[in-house]
C-alpha positions in Angstrom: 75.8 94.1 112.1 76.8 90.9 113.8 76.0 91.0 117.5 78.4 89.9 120.3 77.8 86.5 121.9 75.7 86.2 125.0 77.6 87.8 127.8 80.0 89.5 125.5 83.8 89.1 125.7 85.8 89.9 128.8 87.7 93.1 128.8 91.4 92.7 129.8 94.5 94.8 130.0 95.8 97.4 132.3 94.5 100.7 133.5 97.6 102.7 132.4 95.9 104.3 129.4 93.2 106.9 129.1 89.8 105.3 128.8 86.6 106.8 127.5 84.6 107.5 130.7 81.3 108.5 129.2 80.4 108.2 125.5 78.6 111.0 123.8 77.3 110.4 120.3 78.9 112.4 117.5 77.4 115.8 116.6 77.3 114.5 113.0 74.6 111.9 113.8 71.4 112.6 111.9 68.2 113.0 113.9 66.8 110.0 112.1 69.8 107.9 113.0 70.2 106.0 116.3 73.1 105.0 118.5 73.0 101.2 118.8 75.1 100.5 121.9 75.2 96.8 121.3 76.6 97.3 117.8 79.2 99.7 119.1 80.1 97.4 122.1 80.6 94.6 119.7 83.1 96.6 117.5 85.0 97.8 120.6 85.1 94.3 122.1 86.3 92.7 118.9 89.2 95.2 118.7 90.1 94.9 122.3 90.4 91.2 122.0 93.3 91.8 119.6 96.9 92.5 120.8 99.4 95.1 120.2 102.3 93.9 118.0 105.2 96.3 118.5 107.5 97.8 121.2 106.8 97.7 124.9 103.1 97.1 124.2 103.7 93.9 122.1 101.5 91.0 123.2 99.3 93.2 125.5 95.6 93.5 124.8 94.6 96.4 122.4 92.9 98.6 124.9 91.4 101.5 122.9 92.5 105.0 124.0 89.5 107.3 124.6 89.8 109.1 121.2 90.1 105.7 119.4 87.1 104.3 121.2 85.1 107.5 120.3 85.8 106.9 116.6 84.9 103.2 116.7 81.6 103.8 118.6 80.7 106.6 116.2 81.4 104.6 113.1 80.0 101.3 114.1 77.3 102.4 116.5 75.6 105.2 114.5 72.9 103.4 112.4 70.3 104.6 110.0 66.6 103.5 110.4 67.2 100.5 108.1 69.9 99.2 110.5 72.9 100.0 108.4 75.8 102.4 109.3 75.2 106.1 108.6 78.9 106.8 107.8 80.6 105.2 104.9 83.7 107.4 104.8 85.9 108.2 107.8 88.7 110.7 107.5 91.1 110.6 110.4 94.0 113.1 110.3 96.4 112.8 113.2 100.2 113.3 113.9 102.6 110.4 113.7 103.2 107.9 116.5 99.6 108.1 117.8 98.8 104.5 117.1 97.1 105.0 113.8 98.6 102.0 112.0 97.4 99.6 114.6 93.9 101.2 114.7 93.8 100.9 110.9 94.8 97.2 111.1 92.2 96.5 113.7 89.5 98.2 111.6 90.6 96.2 108.6 90.3 92.9 110.6 86.9 94.0 112.0 85.6 94.6 108.4 87.0 91.3 107.2 86.3 89.0 110.0 83.8 90.5 112.3 81.3 92.5 110.3 79.0 89.6 109.3 79.5 90.3 105.6 79.7 87.3 103.2 82.7 87.4 100.9 83.7 90.8 102.1 86.4 92.4 100.0 88.6 94.7 102.1 91.6 96.4 100.6 94.6 98.1 102.1 95.9 101.0 100.0 98.8 103.4 100.2 101.2 105.3 97.9 103.1 102.1 97.2 102.9 98.4 98.1 105.6 98.8 100.8 103.6 101.5 102.6 100.4 99.5 102.4 102.2 96.5 103.7 102.9 98.3 107.0 99.2 98.0 108.0 98.9 94.5 106.6 101.9 93.2 108.6 100.4 94.6 111.8 97.1 92.9 110.9 98.8 89.6 110.2 100.6 89.7 113.6 97.3 90.5 115.3 95.9 87.4 113.7 98.8 85.3 114.9 98.4 86.5 118.5 94.7 85.9 118.6 93.9 82.1 119.0 90.3 82.5 117.8 91.4 84.3 114.6 94.5 82.2 113.9 92.3 79.1 113.5 90.0 80.8 111.0 92.3 83.1 109.0 94.8 82.0 106.3 97.8 84.3 106.0 99.2 84.4 102.5 102.2 86.6 103.3 103.7 86.5 99.8 100.5 87.8 98.3 99.8 90.2 101.2 96.4 88.6 101.6 94.4 87.4 104.6 91.4 85.1 104.1 88.7 84.6 106.7 87.4 81.2 105.9 84.0 81.2 107.6 82.7 83.8 105.2 85.4 83.5 102.5 86.2 87.2 103.1 89.6 88.6 102.4 91.9 91.6 103.2 94.2 92.4 100.3 97.0 94.9 99.8 96.8 96.6 96.4 99.7 97.5 94.2 100.4 101.0 93.0 99.0 100.1 89.6 95.7 99.0 91.0 93.9 102.1 89.7 94.0 100.4 86.2 92.0 97.5 87.6 88.2 97.7 87.9 85.5 95.3 89.0 86.0 95.6 92.7 83.1 94.7 95.0 84.3 96.6 98.0 83.1 96.2 101.6 86.0 98.2 103.1 89.1 100.2 102.1 91.8 101.3 104.5 93.9 104.1 103.0 97.1 104.6 105.0 98.9 108.0 104.7 96.6 109.4 102.1 98.8 112.5 101.8 101.5 110.4 100.0 99.2 109.5 97.1 100.9 110.8 93.9 97.6 111.4 92.3 93.9 110.7 92.7 93.6 107.7 90.4 93.7 104.9 93.0 91.5 106.9 95.4 88.8 107.4 92.8 88.8 103.8 91.6 88.4 102.5 95.2 85.8 105.1 96.5 83.7 106.0 93.4 81.0 103.3 92.9 83.1 100.3 93.8 81.0 99.6 97.0 77.6 100.2 95.4 76.7 96.5 95.6 77.3 96.5 99.4 74.9 97.8 102.0 77.4 99.5 104.3 80.9 99.8 102.8 83.4 101.7 104.9 86.2 103.8 103.4 88.6 104.3 106.3 91.1 107.1 105.5 93.9 107.7 108.0 96.8 110.1 107.4 99.2 112.7 108.7 99.0 116.2 107.2 101.0 116.6 104.0 102.6 119.4 101.9 100.8 119.3 98.6 97.7 121.5 98.6 96.7 120.2 95.2 96.5 116.6 96.3 93.4 114.4 96.9 94.4 114.3 100.5 94.2 118.1 100.9 90.9 118.1 99.0 89.5 115.6 101.5 91.1 117.6 104.3 89.3 120.7 103.2 86.0 118.8 103.0 86.5 117.4 106.5 87.4 120.9 107.8 84.3 122.4 106.1 82.1 119.8 107.7 83.6 120.2 111.1 83.1 124.0 110.9 79.6 123.7 109.6 80.2 125.1 106.1 79.3 121.8 104.4 76.9 118.9 105.2 77.5 115.3 104.2 75.8 112.8 106.6 77.9 109.9 105.2 81.2 111.6 105.9 82.8 111.3 109.4 85.7 113.8 110.0 88.3 113.8 112.7 91.3 116.2 112.7 93.8 116.4 115.5 96.3 119.2 115.0 97.6 122.6 115.9 96.0 125.7 114.5 98.2 127.9 112.2 98.3 130.6 114.9 99.4 128.3 117.7 102.8 128.5 119.2 104.5 125.3 117.9 107.0 125.4 120.8 104.3 125.3 123.5 103.8 121.9 125.3 100.1 122.8 125.6 99.9 122.8 121.8 101.6 119.5 121.7 99.0 118.0 124.0 96.2 119.5 121.9 97.5 118.0 118.7 98.6 114.6 120.0 95.7 112.7 121.7 98.0 109.8 122.6 100.8 111.9 124.1 102.5 110.1 127.0 100.8 106.9 126.0 102.1 105.9 122.6 104.8 108.6 122.4 106.5 110.3 125.3 106.4 114.1 125.7 110.2 113.9 126.0 110.5 112.7 122.4 108.4 115.6 121.2 110.4 118.0 123.3 113.6 116.7 121.8 112.3 117.1 118.3 111.1 120.6 119.0 114.5 121.6 120.4 116.2 120.2 117.3 113.8 122.2 115.1 114.6 125.4 117.1 118.3 124.9 116.5 117.8 124.1 112.8 115.1 126.1 111.1 115.1 123.6 108.2 113.4 121.1 110.6 110.6 123.4 111.6 108.2 122.4 108.9 108.9 118.7 109.4 108.1 119.1 113.1 104.9 121.0 112.4 103.8 118.5 109.8 104.6 115.2 111.6 104.3 116.2 115.3 101.6 118.8 115.1 99.7 117.7 112.0 99.9 121.1 110.3 99.7 121.4 106.5 103.0 123.0 105.5 104.1 124.2 102.1 107.0 121.7 101.9 108.8 119.4 104.3 111.7 121.9 104.7 110.9 125.5 105.2 113.6 127.9 104.0 112.3 131.3 105.2 111.6 131.5 108.9 108.3 133.2 108.7 108.4 134.6 112.2 111.5 136.5 111.1 109.9 137.6 107.9 106.9 138.9 109.8 109.2 141.0 112.0 110.2 143.0 108.9 106.6 144.1 108.2 107.4 147.8 108.8 105.0 150.2 107.2 105.7 151.4 103.7 104.3 154.6 102.2 104.5 154.6 98.5 104.0 158.4 98.3 107.1 159.0 100.4 109.1 156.9 98.0 108.4 159.0 94.9 111.5 160.0 93.1 113.6 157.4 94.9 116.0 155.2 93.1 114.8 151.6 92.8 115.3 148.4 90.8 112.6 146.1 89.4 112.3 142.3 89.2 109.8 140.9 86.6 108.6 137.3 86.7 105.9 136.7 84.0 105.1 133.1 85.0 102.4 132.0 82.5 99.6 133.9 80.8 97.0 132.0 83.0 98.9 132.3 86.2 100.2 135.0 88.5 102.5 137.7 87.1 104.8 139.5 89.6 106.7 142.8 89.4 108.7 143.9 92.5 110.5 147.1 93.1 113.3 147.2 95.6 114.6 150.6 97.0 118.1 150.5 98.3 118.9 152.4 101.6 119.2 156.1 101.1 122.6 157.6 100.9 121.8 161.3 101.1 121.8 163.9 98.3 118.1 163.6 97.4 115.9 166.6 97.9 113.6 164.6 100.2 114.8 161.3 101.6 112.4 159.3 103.7 114.0 157.7 106.7 112.3 154.7 108.1 111.8 154.9 111.8 111.8 158.7 111.9 108.3 159.0 110.6 109.1 162.0 108.5 111.3 163.2 105.6 114.0 165.8 105.9 114.7 168.5 103.4 118.4 168.5 103.9 121.0 166.0 102.8 121.3 163.5 105.7 124.3 161.3 106.2 124.0 157.6 105.5 121.6 156.0 107.9 122.8 152.6 109.1 119.2 151.9 110.2 117.8 152.5 106.8 116.4 149.4 105.1 115.8 147.9 101.7 112.2 148.6 100.9 110.1 146.2 98.8 107.1 147.2 96.8 105.4 144.1 95.2 102.7 144.1 92.5 100.7 141.0 91.3 98.2 140.3 88.5 95.9 137.4 87.7 93.4 136.9 84.9 89.9 138.2 86.0 88.0 135.2 84.5 90.1 132.7 86.4 89.8 134.3 89.8 86.9 132.2 91.2 88.2 129.0 89.6 91.6 129.4 91.2 90.1 130.3 94.6 88.1 127.0 94.6 90.9 124.9 93.1 93.9 126.3 95.0 92.2 127.2 98.2 94.1 130.5 98.1 92.2 133.7 98.9 92.9 135.5 95.7 89.5 137.1 95.8 90.1 138.6 99.3 93.5 139.9 98.2 91.9 141.4 95.1 89.3 143.3 97.2 92.0 144.4 99.6 94.1 145.9 96.8 97.0 143.4 97.1 96.3 141.7 93.8 95.0 143.2 90.5 93.0 141.4 87.8 93.4 141.9 84.1 90.5 141.5 81.7 89.9 138.1 80.2 91.2 134.6 81.0 94.9 135.3 80.4 97.2 137.9 81.9 97.0 141.1 79.7 100.7 141.9 79.3 99.9 145.3 77.6 98.1 146.3 80.8 101.1 145.4 82.9 103.4 147.3 80.6 101.3 150.4 81.0 101.2 150.0 84.7 105.1 149.7 84.8 105.3 152.8 82.6 103.2 154.8 85.2 105.4 153.4 88.0 108.4 154.8 86.1 106.8 158.3 86.3 106.6 158.0 90.1 109.9 156.2 90.9 113.4 156.4 89.5 113.5 152.8 88.1 117.2 152.3 87.2 116.9 148.8 85.9 114.4 146.0 85.5 115.8 142.4 85.8 113.8 139.7 84.1 113.8 135.9 83.6 114.7 135.3 80.0 112.0 132.7 79.6 108.9 134.0 77.8 109.6 137.7 78.2 111.0 138.7 74.8 108.1 140.8 73.6 107.5 142.6 76.9 111.2 143.3 77.2 111.2 144.9 73.8 108.2 147.0 74.7 109.7 148.1 78.0 112.9 149.1 76.3 110.8 151.1 73.9 109.4 153.0 76.8 113.0 153.9 77.9 113.6 151.4 80.6 116.9 149.6 81.0 116.1 145.9 81.0 118.7 143.3 82.0 118.4 139.5 81.7 118.8 137.6 84.9 119.9 133.9 84.9 117.9 131.5 87.0 120.8 129.1 87.7 122.9 128.8 90.9 125.5 131.3 89.7 123.1 134.2 89.4 120.5 133.3 92.0 122.7 132.2 95.0 124.3 135.5 96.1 121.0 137.6 96.3 119.1 134.6 97.8 121.6 134.3 100.6 121.6 138.1 100.9 117.8 138.2 101.3 118.0 135.8 104.2 120.8 137.9 105.9 118.8 141.1 105.5 115.6 139.4 106.9 117.5 138.0 109.9 119.0 141.5 110.6 115.7 143.2 110.0 117.4 145.3 107.3 114.5 145.0 104.9 110.8 146.0 105.0 107.9 144.7 103.0 104.9 146.3 104.7 103.4 142.9 105.5 102.2 142.3 101.9 100.1 139.1 102.2 100.7 137.8 98.6 104.4 138.2 98.9 104.4 136.6 102.3 102.5 133.6 100.8 105.2 133.4 98.1 108.0 133.5 100.6 106.4 130.8 102.7 106.2 128.6 99.6 109.9 128.6 98.7 111.8 125.3 98.4 115.5 125.8 98.2 117.9 123.6 96.1 121.6 123.4 97.0 124.4 122.4 94.7 127.6 120.6 95.8 129.4 123.9 96.2 126.9 125.3 98.6 125.1 127.6 96.2 121.4 127.9 96.6 118.4 128.9 94.5 114.6 128.8 94.7 113.2 125.7 92.9 109.8 126.4 91.2 109.2 122.7 90.5 109.7 121.5 94.0 107.9 124.4 95.6 104.3 123.3 96.1 102.8 126.7 95.6 103.6 129.9 93.7 106.9 131.7 94.4 106.9 134.2 91.5 106.9 137.2 93.8 109.8 135.8 95.8 111.9 135.2 92.6 111.1 138.7 91.4 112.2 140.1 94.8 115.5 138.2 94.6 116.3 139.5 91.1 115.4 143.1 92.0 117.4 142.9 95.3 120.5 141.7 93.4 120.4 144.8 91.2 119.7 147.1 94.2 122.7 145.6 96.1 125.1 145.8 93.1 124.2 149.3 91.9 122.7 151.0 94.9 121.8 154.7 94.7 124.8 155.9 92.9 126.0 153.0 90.8 129.0 152.6 93.1 130.7 149.5 94.4 128.5 146.5 95.3 128.4 145.0 98.7 129.4 141.8 97.0 132.6 143.6 96.0 133.2 144.9 99.5 133.1 141.7 101.4 132.7 138.9 98.8 129.9 136.5 98.5 127.9 135.5 101.5 127.9 131.8 102.5 125.3 130.7 105.0 
C-alpha cells in the first residue's frame, strides 16, 4: 500500500454531513490481521480530495459519510501479517440514492491511481455497457475536477477507458460480451448493480482466478436488492447474510447490507432511517415519504418501494397480491368439519421434477346439508340454516415434491421445503420425480371425504392423469390458461381477499405462491398470472384460481353463477 506524503493532505469541505466520530475495526478482522491506520488514512484522504460531480453537491469535496468511511477504512486498513489486504471481495447492498455510484467511482480511481500497483487493470462491469458507463462517467468527471489527477490521467471517452500514466494503469468499462474474453490480469473490479446481471458468466470470468497474479486484488460489488432469487446477486447476498449472522466464515469476504427486515413496517419512518444510511444527506426524507404515500395509494408500487427504497428482496418489481390483506384471511380451517361438503378442485401438475399442486375450494354453504359448518360460529348446526352472508370460500391446498430433490432444492432455491415437509404443509413422493400415481390415490381418498363435484386442470401434460381420475369417477374439466378463462376468477380472487370473503388457514406454501404472482394485462384489461415472469413458483395460486372459478360458477347446487348475476368484474 502506498503511504500518504509527509503531513498528509488537508481535509476540506463542510460540516453538514455525518462524519465517523470514532472508528472501530470490523468484527470480520482476523486475530492475525492488524488495522493499519496510515494505510486507512491514505485511502480516506485520497477519496476526500476528489469532488462530487452531480446536483447541489457538484464541485464540493467528497467528504465521506460515516458509513462510507467505515467501509473504506475496513477494506484498505485491515492488513494481513504480510502487509497485504485481508479482504479481496466487498459486497455492499444498499438502497438507491445513497451515494453508491460516486463511492464506486472513487474506489475505482483509488485502485487505478492510488494503490501503488504497476500496470493495474481495473474494470467496471454492469449488466450492459450503458449501466457500467454510469460509474465511469462519474470517475471521469472526478478526474477533470482534480488538478493532480487531470495532469496524470488520460480520458479516452469513446473507449470508456482511463489511463494513469505514472504506472500505466487503466480503468476500463467492459461490454456485455466480456465473459467470452479471457486473459485478464485483474487488480480491481467494480460491479455496479449486480442484481441486474442476466446470468453469472461475466461475474465468474472476472472473479474466478483472474486476479491470481496480483497480491491484493479487490472485487468491489455494490448493488440494490433485486427480484430474482436464482441470480448470482442473490447467491452472493445469501453468502453475505450468512457471514453477517455467523453461519459461514470467509475471512476474504467483507459484507455490508443496509435494508429493512421482512417483518418491518415499510411505512414507518424509523424503518426508512434504518435502511437508508444517507437519509437527509443524499436523499431527503420528504422524497421517501412521497414515494411511500404513492405506494400506499397504488399497491402495484409497493414492491418497487420496498426494493429500491428499503433494499428488500421482493418476488418481482410489481406485487399483485397485497400480502397484508391475504394474511387477514388466515381464518382457521378444520378439514374434519368439511367432510361431505361440496367442493371443486384445481390441478396444476407443473413438471415431474417440480412442485405439483392440488387445491380444493369449498363454496359458501347454502343450507340443506345435514351438518353445515359456519365459520365464525365455532360449531356446526344440525338443522338447515339460512344462507350465511358471512360464510366464506374455503381453500384446502395440497403440495407434492420429489423426495430425492428436497435437499437440493432447499440449497438451490433458498426455500424452506424441508421445514414445510416436517410441518405437514408439503408432501414428498418417493424418487427424483413426482409420483403421479401417488397423487391420484391421494385425490381418490379426498373424494371419499369431500363431495368433489369437478376437477379443473391445465391441459398441458395432464392427459394420462386426467384419464385415470375419470376412471375413478371424477368429473374432470379442461381449463384454458389464456386471458379469457383466467381473468374472471383472478379478479374475483382479489375481490374476495379484499372483502375477507375467503379463508386459507394461513397455509405457508400457498402464501409463498401468492406472493410470487406476476400479473399480465391485455389491452382489454383482462389479467392472468404469468408463470414465465413470476420469479418463483405460482402453481398453487393457479390451481386455486381454477378451482375458485368452478366453485363460483357452480356453487353448492349447480345454480346460477355470480358471473351471471352481476357480469364480469373489472378492477
